[in-house]
TIZAKOL-992629 format. One line per field, with one value per atom (N, C-alpha, C): residue number from 0; x, y, z. Coordinates in steps of 0.2 Angstrom, whole numbers. Layout:
% TIZAKOL-992629
seq = (NUM:...)
xx = (X:...)
yy = (Y:...)
zz = (Z:...)
//
This chain:
% TIZAKOL-992629
seq = (0:0:0:1:1:1:2:2:2:3:3:3:4:4:4:5:5:5:6:6:6:7:7:7:8:8:8:9:9:9:10:10:10:11:11:11:12:12:12:13:13:13:14:14:14:15:15:15:16:16:16:17:17:17:18:18:18:19:19:19:20:20:20:21:21:21:22:22:22:23:23:23:24:24:24:25:25:25:26:26:26:27:27:27:28:28:28:29:29:29:30:30:30:31:31:31:32:32:32:33:33:33:34:34:34:35:35:35:36:36:36:37:37:37:38:38:38:39:39:39:40:40:40:41:41:41:42:42:42:43:43:43:44:44:44:45:45:45:46:46:46:47:47:47:48:48:48:49:49:49:50:50:50:51:51:51:52:52:52:53:53:53:54:54:54:55:55:55:56:56:56:57:57:57:58:58:58:59:59:59:60:60:60:61:61:61:62:62:62:63:63:63:64:64:64:65:65:65:66:66:66:67:67:67:68:68:68:69:69:69:70:70:70:71:71:71:72:72:72:73:73:73:74:74:74:75:75:75:76:76:76:77:77:77:78:78:78:79:79:79:80:80:80:81:81:81:82:82:82:83:83:83:84:84:84:85:85:85:86:86:86:87:87:87:88:88:88:89:89:89:90:90:90:91:91:91:92:92:92:93:93:93:94:94:94:95:95:95:96:96:96:97:97:97:98:98:98:99:99:99:100:100:100:101:101:101:102:102:102:103:103:103:104:104:104:105:105:105:106:106:106:107:107:107:108:108:108:109:109:109:110:110:110:111:111:111:112:112:112:113:113:113:114:114:114:115:115:115:116:116:116:117:117:117:118:118:118:119:119:119:120:120:120:121:121:121:122:122:122:123:123:123:124:124:124:125:125:125:126:126:126:127:127:127:128:128:128:129:129:129:130:130:130:131:131:131:132:132:132:133:133:133:134:134:134:135:135:135:136:136:136:137:137:137:138:138:138:139:139:139:140:140:140:141:141:141:142:142:142:143:143:143:144:144:144:145:145:145:146:146:146:147:147:147:148:148:148:149:149:149:150:150:150:151:151:151:152:152:152:153:153:153:154:154:154:155:155:155:156:156:156:157:157:157:158:158:158:159:159:159:160:160:160:161:161:161:162:162:162:163:163:163:164:164:164:165:165:165:166:166:166:167:167:167:168:168:168:169:169:169:170:170:170:171:171:171:172:172:172:173:173:173:174:174:174:175:175:175:176:176:176:177:177:177:178:178:178:179:179:179:180:180:180:181:181:181:182:182:182:183:183:183:184:184:184:185:185:185:186:186:186:187:187:187:188:188:188:189:189:189:190:190:190:191:191:191:192:192:192:193:193:193:194:194:194:195:195:195:196:196:196:197:197:197:198:198:198:199:199:199:200:200:200:201:201:201:202:202:202:203:203:203:204:204:204:205:205:205:206:206:206:207:207:207:208:208:208:209:209:209:210:210:210:211:211:211:212:212:212:213:213:213:214:214:214:215:215:215:216:216:216:217:217:217:218:218:218:219:219:219:220:220:220:221:221:221:222:222:222:223:223:223:224:224:224:225:225:225:226:226:226:227:227:227:228:228:228:229:229:229:230:230:230:231:231:231:232:232:232:233:233:233:234:234:234:235:235:235:236:236:236:237:237:237:238:238:238:239:239:239:240:240:240:241:241:241:242:242:242:243:243:243:244:244:244:245:245:245:246:246:246:247:247:247:248:248:248:249:249:249:250:250:250:251:251:251:252:252:252:253:253:253:254:254:254:255:255:255:256:256:256:257:257:257:258:258:258:259:259:259:260:260:260:261:261:261:262:262:262:263:263:263:264:264:264:265:265:265:266:266:266:267:267:267:268:268:268:269:269:269:270:270:270:271:271:271:272:272:272:273:273:273:274:274:274:275:275:275:276:276:276:277:277:277:278:278:278:279:279:279:280:280:280:281:281:281:282:282:282:283:283:283:284:284:284:285:285:285:286:286:286:287:287:287:288:288:288:289:289:289:290:290:290:291:291:291:292:292:292:293:293:293:294:294:294:295:295:295:296:296:296:297:297:297:298:298:298:299:299:299:300:300:300:301:301:301:302:302:302:303:303:303:304:304:304:305:305:305:306:306:306:307:307:307:308:308:308:309:309:309:310:310:310:311:311:311:312:312:312:313:313:313:314:314:314:315:315:315:316:316:316:317:317:317:318:318:318:319:319:319:320:320:320:321:321:321:322:322:322:323:323:323:324:324:324:325:325:325:326:326:326:327:327:327:328:328:328:329:329:329:330:330:330:331:331:331:332:332:332:333:333:333:334:334:334:335:335:335:336:336:336:337:337:337:338:338:338:339:339:339:340:340:340:341:341:341:342:342:342:343:343:343:344:344:344:345:345:345:346:346:346:347:347:347:348:348:348:349:349:349:350:350:350:351:351:351:352:352:352:353:353:353:354:354:354:355:355:355:356:356:356:357:357:357)
xx = (-405:-409:-416:-419:-426:-428:-424:-425:-431:-432:-436:-444:-448:-455:-459:-455:-458:-457:-462:-461:-458:-460:-457:-449:-447:-440:-436:-439:-436:-435:-440:-440:-434:-434:-428:-421:-421:-414:-412:-417:-416:-414:-417:-415:-409:-407:-400:-395:-396:-390:-390:-395:-395:-389:-385:-380:-383:-380:-383:-389:-391:-396:-403:-408:-415:-419:-424:-428:-433:-433:-438:-445:-450:-457:-458:-463:-465:-467:-470:-472:-466:-461:-455:-451:-450:-447:-450:-457:-461:-461:-461:-460:-454:-448:-442:-441:-443:-443:-447:-452:-456:-453:-447:-444:-439:-439:-434:-436:-433:-435:-434:-429:-427:-432:-436:-441:-448:-448:-455:-456:-462:-464:-462:-462:-460:-465:-471:-477:-476:-474:-473:-467:-462:-456:-458:-462:-464:-467:-472:-476:-471:-467:-463:-457:-455:-450:-453:-460:-462:-461:-459:-458:-452:-447:-441:-435:-436:-431:-426:-428:-423:-421:-422:-420:-412:-409:-402:-402:-396:-395:-388:-387:-380:-378:-372:-370:-363:-360:-354:-348:-349:-344:-344:-339:-339:-342:-342:-346:-353:-356:-363:-364:-359:-360:-359:-355:-354:-360:-363:-370:-375:-375:-380:-379:-373:-372:-375:-374:-377:-385:-388:-395:-398:-395:-397:-397:-391:-390:-395:-397:-402:-409:-410:-417:-418:-412:-412:-413:-410:-411:-418:-420:-427:-432:-431:-436:-436:-430:-429:-430:-431:-432:-426:-420:-414:-409:-405:-400:-395:-394:-388:-382:-377:-370:-366:-363:-358:-352:-347:-341:-335:-333:-327:-321:-317:-311:-306:-300:-294:-289:-288:-283:-277:-271:-265:-261:-260:-256:-249:-246:-239:-234:-236:-231:-235:-238:-242:-237:-238:-233:-235:-230:-231:-236:-237:-241:-249:-250:-257:-258:-264:-266:-268:-268:-271:-278:-282:-289:-290:-287:-288:-287:-281:-280:-285:-287:-292:-299:-301:-307:-307:-301:-301:-300:-297:-296:-303:-307:-313:-318:-317:-322:-320:-314:-312:-317:-321:-326:-324:-318:-316:-313:-317:-315:-310:-309:-303:-297:-297:-291:-289:-294:-293:-293:-291:-290:-297:-302:-309:-312:-309:-312:-315:-322:-325:-323:-324:-322:-326:-333:-337:-341:-341:-345:-352:-357:-364:-367:-369:-371:-376:-381:-385:-387:-389:-391:-396:-395:-400:-399:-394:-392:-389:-391:-387:-381:-375:-369:-365:-360:-355:-348:-343:-337:-333:-329:-325:-317:-315:-309:-309:-304:-303:-303:-308:-308:-306:-309:-307:-307:-301:-301:-301:-304:-306:-314:-318:-325:-326:-324:-325:-320:-322:-318:-322:-318:-321:-328:-333:-340:-344:-342:-346:-352:-358:-363:-365:-369:-371:-375:-377:-381:-377:-378:-375:-379:-376:-380:-378:-373:-372:-365:-363:-357:-354:-347:-343:-340:-343:-341:-335:-331:-326:-329:-325:-328:-331:-328:-330:-337:-338:-344:-349:-347:-352:-355:-351:-353:-358:-359:-364:-369:-370:-375:-382:-386:-393:-398:-403:-407:-412:-413:-418:-416:-410:-408:-408:-410:-411:-404:-399:-392:-387:-381:-375:-369:-365:-358:-353:-350:-345:-339:-336:-329:-323:-324:-319:-321:-317:-318:-321:-326:-328:-323:-323:-318:-319:-326:-328:-335:-337:-345:-346:-351:-353:-357:-355:-359:-360:-366:-367:-367:-362:-362:-367:-369:-374:-371:-375:-374:-367:-365:-358:-359:-356:-357:-351:-346:-339:-341:-338:-339:-332:-333:-327:-326:-332:-332:-333:-331:-333:-340:-344:-351:-353:-358:-361:-368:-369:-375:-381:-387:-393:-394:-398:-399:-402:-406:-408:-402:-397:-392:-387:-386:-382:-385:-392:-395:-395:-396:-396:-390:-385:-379:-379:-385:-386:-382:-382:-378:-381:-376:-378:-380:-380:-382:-390:-393:-400:-401:-408:-409:-409:-409:-408:-401:-396:-389:-387:-382:-379:-375:-370:-366:-367:-369:-370:-365:-365:-361:-361:-356:-356:-355:-355:-354:-347:-345:-338:-338:-332:-331:-327:-330:-326:-323:-316:-313:-310:-309:-306:-299:-299:-293:-289:-282:-278:-277:-278:-277:-270:-270:-264:-258:-259:-254:-257:-252:-255:-258:-262:-265:-264:-264:-263:-269:-270:-275:-273:-276:-274:-278:-274:-278:-276:-282:-281:-282:-278:-278:-282:-284:-288:-284:-277:-273:-272:-276:-275:-269:-265:-259:-261:-258:-261:-255:-257:-252:-255:-251:-253:-250:-255:-253:-254:-250:-250:-254:-259:-263:-263:-264:-266:-272:-277:-284:-285:-288:-290:-298:-301:-309:-312:-318:-322:-322:-321:-322:-329:-333:-340:-344:-349:-353:-360:-365:-371:-371:-375:-375:-378:-384:-388:-385:-380:-377:-370:-369:-363:-362:-356:-355:-358:-360:-363:-359:-353:-348:-350:-350:-351:-358:-363:-369:-370:-364:-364:-366:-371:-373:-378:-380:-385:-392:-397:-404:-406:-407:-408:-416:-417:-423:-423:-428:-434:-434:-428:-428:-421:-421:-414:-416:-412:-412:-405:-405:-398:-397:-391:-389:-385:-387:-385:-379:-376:-370:-364:-362:-357:-350:-345:-339:-336:-333:-330:-326:-322:-318:-321:-328:-331:-331:-329:-330:-336:-338:-344:-345:-340:-341:-343:-340:-341:-348:-350:-357:-362:-361:-366:-366:-360:-360:-364:-362:-365:-373:-375:-382:-386:-382:-385:-385:-380:-379:-385:-385:-390:-397:-399:-406:-407:-402:-403:-402:-402:-402:-409:-414:-421:-425:-430:-434:-439:-441:-446:-444:-447:-447:-450:-455:-459:-454:-448:-443:-437:-438:-432:-434:-429:-430:-423:-424:-418:-417:-410:-409:-404:-406:-402:-401:-407:-406:-404:-398:-395:-400:-399:-403:-401:-395:-392:-394:-398:-399:-403:-408:-411:-407:-402:-398:-393:-391:-387:-391:-397:-401:-403:-404:-406:-400:-394:-388:-385:-387:-384:-377:-374:-367:-362:-358:-352:-348:-345:-341:-335:-332:-327:-329:-335:-338:-339:-342:-343:-337:-332:-325:-322:-322:-319:-323:-330:-334:-332:-331:-329:-322:-318:-311:-311:-315:-316:-320:-325:-330:-331:-329:-330:-328:-322:-320:-324:-326:-331:-338:-340:-347:-347:-341:-341:-340:-336:-335:-342:-346:-352:-357:-357:-362:-360:-354:-352:-354:-353:-355:-362:-366:-373:-376:-373:-375:-374:-368:-366:-371:-373:-378:-384:-387:-393:-393:-388:-387:-387:-384:-383:-390:-394:-400:-406:-404:-409:-414:-412:-416:-415:-412:-410:-415:-421:-427:-431:-429:-433:-429)
yy = (202:202:202:200:200:205:210:214:219:220:226:224:228:227:233:237:244:244:244:244:250:256:262:263:260:260:255:250:245:248:252:255:261:264:269:266:261:257:254:252:249:255:261:266:269:270:273:268:262:257:257:260:260:264:261:265:270:276:282:285:283:286:284:286:285:290:293:298:295:298:296:298:295:297:303:307:311:308:302:298:296:294:291:297:302:308:310:311:314:309:303:298:299:300:300:307:312:319:320:316:317:314:311:308:313:319:324:328:327:330:337:339:346:351:349:353:352:349:348:353:354:358:354:358:355:350:351:346:340:341:335:331:334:331:326:329:325:319:320:314:309:311:306:303:306:304:299:299:295:288:284:277:275:280:279:278:276:276:271:265:260:260:265:265:266:265:266:274:277:284:284:286:286:292:293:299:297:302:301:304:308:311:309:309:307:312:319:324:322:319:317:311:306:300:301:305:306:309:313:316:310:306:301:296:295:290:292:299:302:301:303:303:296:291:284:281:283:280:282:289:291:288:288:285:278:274:267:266:270:269:271:277:279:273:270:265:259:257:251:253:259:261:259:260:258:264:263:269:269:275:276:278:274:275:279:285:289:287:285:282:287:292:296:292:293:289:292:288:290:292:298:301:303:300:301:306:312:316:315:314:312:318:323:329:335:337:344:349:354:360:364:368:372:377:379:385:383:376:374:371:373:370:363:359:353:353:358:358:359:364:365:359:355:349:344:343:338:339:346:347:346:348:347:340:336:329:326:327:324:326:332:335:331:328:326:320:320:315:309:310:305:299:293:287:283:285:282:285:291:294:292:290:288:281:277:270:267:270:267:267:271:272:278:278:284:289:295:299:298:297:295:289:283:278:278:277:278:271:268:261:260:255:253:246:243:236:235:230:228:232:236:240:235:236:233:237:233:237:233:237:234:235:230:231:235:240:244:242:237:234:227:223:216:215:210:209:201:197:190:187:188:185:178:174:177:179:177:179:186:188:195:200:202:207:213:218:224:223:227:227:221:217:211:215:212:215:210:213:210:214:212:216:216:222:222:219:215:211:214:217:220:223:226:230:228:228:227:233:237:244:244:250:251:252:249:249:256:262:268:270:268:269:264:258:253:255:259:260:266:270:275:274:268:266:266:269:269:266:263:260:266:264:268:275:277:284:284:290:290:290:292:292:293:290:291:292:297:298:295:290:286:290:289:293:289:282:278:273:271:266:259:256:250:245:240:234:230:230:226:227:226:226:219:216:209:210:207:207:200:199:193:194:191:192:189:191:188:182:177:171:169:168:166:160:155:149:148:152:151:153:148:150:154:160:164:165:164:164:158:157:150:151:146:146:147:151:152:149:143:139:142:141:143:137:139:134:127:127:121:116:119:116:114:118:116:110:110:104:98:98:92:90:95:94:94:97:97:102:103:108:115:120:127:131:129:134:135:137:139:146:148:155:157:153:154:155:153:154:161:163:169:170:165:165:160:162:157:158:153:154:161:164:170:176:174:180:181:187:189:196:196:203:207:213:218:223:222:227:233:238:244:242:245:244:251:250:256:256:262:262:259:256:252:257:263:268:275:280:286:290:295:298:306:310:317:321:326:330:337:341:348:352:357:362:369:372:379:384:389:394:400:404:410:414:414:418:415:409:404:400:401:396:389:384:378:373:369:364:357:352:345:342:338:334:327:323:315:313:308:306:298:295:288:287:283:283:276:276:270:270:265:266:259:258:252:252:247:246:245:249:247:254:253:259:256:260:258:256:250:247:251:255:259:266:268:274:273:274:272:276:275:278:274:276:273:266:267:262:255:257:251:247:251:248:244:244:240:232:229:223:222:228:227:229:226:228:232:239:243:243:238:237:239:242:244:250:254:260:263:268:272:279:283:290:292:295:296:303:306:312:313:317:317:322:325:329:326:327:324:328:325:328:331:337:341:336:332:328:322:321:316:317:313:313:311:312:310:303:298:291:290:293:292:294:300:302:297:295:290:283:281:275:276:282:283:283:286:287:280:276:269:265:265:261:264:270:273:271:271:270:262:258:251:248:251:248:247:252:250:246:242:238:243:249:253:260:265:272:274:270:271:270:267:265:269:275:279:286:290:297:300:306:310:316:318:325:328:335:339:335:333:330:336:334:339:341:347:348:345:342:338:331:329:321:319:322:319:318:323:322:316:315:309:303:303:297:296:301:300:300:301:301:295:290:283:283:277:276:280:284:287:282:285:281:277:281:278:271:271:265:260:261:256:253:257:254:250:252:248:241:242:235:231:234:230:226:230:228:222:222:217:211:212:207:205:208:207:199:197:191:185:187:182:182:187:187:183:184:180:173:171:164:161:165:162:162:166:166:160:158:152:146:145:140:139:144:144:141:143:141:133:131:124:120:122:119:118:124:124:118:118:113:106:105:98:96:101:99:99:101:102:108:113:119:125:123:129:133:130:134:138:137:140:146)
zz = (206:199:200:206:207:213:214:220:218:212:210:210:212:212:209:206:203:196:192:184:182:185:183:185:191:192:188:186:181:175:172:166:166:171:172:172:175:176:169:165:159:154:154:150:151:157:159:156:155:153:145:142:134:131:127:124:119:119:116:119:125:128:126:131:130:134:131:135:140:145:150:149:150:150:155:154:159:166:165:171:175:171:175:178:175:178:184:183:189:195:193:199:203:199:202:206:202:205:211:212:218:224:223:229:232:229:231:238:243:250:249:246:246:243:239:236:239:244:248:253:255:261:267:273:279:281:279:281:277:270:266:268:270:273:279:283:289:287:282:280:277:272:269:273:278:283:288:289:294:293:298:298:294:293:290:295:301:306:305:301:300:293:289:282:282:276:275:273:274:273:270:264:261:257:256:252:249:245:242:245:251:254:262:265:272:276:274:278:279:273:273:277:276:280:287:290:297:300:296:298:299:293:293:299:301:306:312:314:320:319:314:313:313:310:310:317:320:327:332:332:336:335:328:327:328:327:329:336:340:348:350:347:349:347:341:338:343:345:350:357:358:365:370:367:370:372:377:378:373:370:365:369:368:371:366:368:365:367:363:365:361:364:361:360:354:353:358:359:362:356:355:350:353:350:352:347:349:344:345:339:340:339:336:334:335:340:341:341:336:336:342:345:351:350:344:342:343:344:345:352:354:361:360:366:366:364:366:365:358:355:348:343:345:341:342:348:350:346:346:343:335:332:325:323:327:326:326:331:332:327:324:319:312:311:305:303:297:296:292:288:284:287:287:291:287:280:277:279:281:284:291:295:302:303:298:299:300:297:298:305:309:316:317:320:320:326:326:331:337:336:342:339:343:341:345:341:344:343:349:349:354:353:358:357:362:362:357:352:347:341:340:334:329:323:317:316:316:315:309:307:303:306:305:307:302:305:301:300:304:304:305:303:305:312:315:322:323:319:320:313:309:302:302:297:291:291:296:296:298:303:306:303:297:294:292:288:286:283:285:282:284:288:290:295:295:298:304:309:315:319:325:330:337:340:347:352:356:361:368:369:376:376:382:383:389:389:395:396:400:402:406:406:410:417:423:429:431:430:432:428:422:419:421:422:425:432:436:443:443:438:438:433:430:425:428:425:427:421:422:417:414:408:404:402:403:400:393:390:383:379:383:380:386:385:390:386:389:386:390:388:392:393:399:400:398:397:395:389:385:380:384:382:385:384:388:387:381:379:373:372:366:364:362:365:362:356:351:344:342:339:335:328:324:317:313:307:303:299:299:295:296:303:305:310:309:313:318:317:321:328:333:340:342:342:344:352:356:363:366:372:376:378:377:378:386:387:394:393:395:394:398:396:400:405:410:416:413:408:405:403:400:397:402:407:413:417:417:420:416:410:405:402:402:398:390:388:381:378:371:368:370:369:371:366:360:354:353:358:358:359:358:359:367:371:378:381:377:379:378:382:382:376:375:369:364:358:353:347:342:337:333:331:328:333:340:345:346:346:347:352:355:359:355:352:348:353:354:358:354:358:355:351:345:341:340:340:338:330:327:320:318:313:311:310:307:306:308:309:310:304:305:300:301:296:296:296:300:301:300:295:294:299:302:306:304:302:299:305:306:311:309:313:311:306:306:302:295:294:288:288:293:294:295:291:291:294:299:302:301:300:300:306:309:315:313:316:315:321:320:326:325:330:331:335:333:336:339:345:348:349:346:346:344:346:344:336:333:326:324:326:324:322:318:316:314:314:312:305:304:297:292:294:289:287:289:287:284:277:274:268:265:258:253:247:242:240:240:238:242:249:254:252:249:248:242:238:232:233:230:231:236:240:245:242:245:244:250:248:254:256:260:263:271:273:271:266:265:260:261:256:256:255:259:258:256:250:246:245:247:246:239:235:228:227:232:232:229:223:219:221:223:224:218:219:213:208:211:207:203:204:200:193:189:182:179:173:170:171:170:171:179:183:190:192:190:191:188:182:179:184:186:190:197:200:206:206:200:199:198:194:193:199:203:209:214:215:220:218:212:210:210:209:209:216:222:228:231:230:233:228:231:227:223:225:222:224:220:221:228:230:236:242:241:246:245:241:240:241:244:245:243:240:238:242:243:246:241:239:235:228:225:218:213:209:205:199:196:190:184:184:179:179:184:185:179:176:170:164:163:157:158:165:166:165:167:166:158:154:147:143:145:141:140:144:143:146:146:149:145:148:145:141:135:131:135:140:144:147:150:153:148:142:137:135:133:131:136:142:148:149:148:149:143:137:131:132:135:136:141:146:151:149:145:145:137:132:126:124:126:124:128:134:137:134:132:129:123:119:112:114:119:121:123:127:130:124:119:114:110:108:104:108:115:118:119:119:120:113:107:101:100:103:102:106:112:116:113:110:107:101:97:92:95:100:104:106:109:111:106:100:95:96:99:100:96:90:85:84:83:80:86:92:98:100)
//
């Protein structure tokens, strides 16, 4: 409720919610339109994108999100001056047609961006020590579940990868899945791992949960997971013949926190900022476009912390048209009774307290 510090953004969000619509002022529209990277010169883009390495980047399609994951992971590693580990998944093809080579299938499966299809496991996990991550699968329920966030503390590499590790490489492509990635979850006090106390605590026998200890509450070892069920990948041949193959994937259930679908960001304050891709899927209805617009604009605290990519020419009409009738009717169905009940109770309390005139 108190995330916003920009009166222009607050005014835009107020107007978009008004039934039957409300016109934006020239100042309001120009302030929003000025966030559109697509219309900027290369020099302007460089200026606006400076110091955005740790910003969120979101979109409405997995093709955009998979691109954002790669961009955010690289920038995060460069910002922290840490080695970025590339971890390819192990994909098991269950029914490869004889017409398709193993290489053809492997490339198509790895290219598939939709993590909803792949059991929420990425084709390539990109991680570094200090990276803020989110879990993509249940690891240790009930605390360590989908979309829990945390930070990477270290890697338990496969012996063959550990044997050739060198310090200060900008990136490394691992030949094998790590045994585990050590992660500390945000706002979690559960002790998932046995403590490894610091020298001070070994000497004194004191508790181990201090900043000098290796394992503190909230730390867990995220191991590679096998997708719960197989998923289908369509493969189109040069002659337009299409085959479907079933695949199971084994991968680390981790991805960078700051690259996601817009749906994942609901309830999040996008600080230090948000880069949003406005490409609407073809199947998006008028109601879904309005909702996506409202959610996107209500994530950052100010327009200074918001950048747009491919802002659609219809955006102003979406903003000024107000919520579609379908949304209004569904809200009334869901909340009208509660609104009436709340209003009556509030009136009773005002009378009880003698505040009728205030």
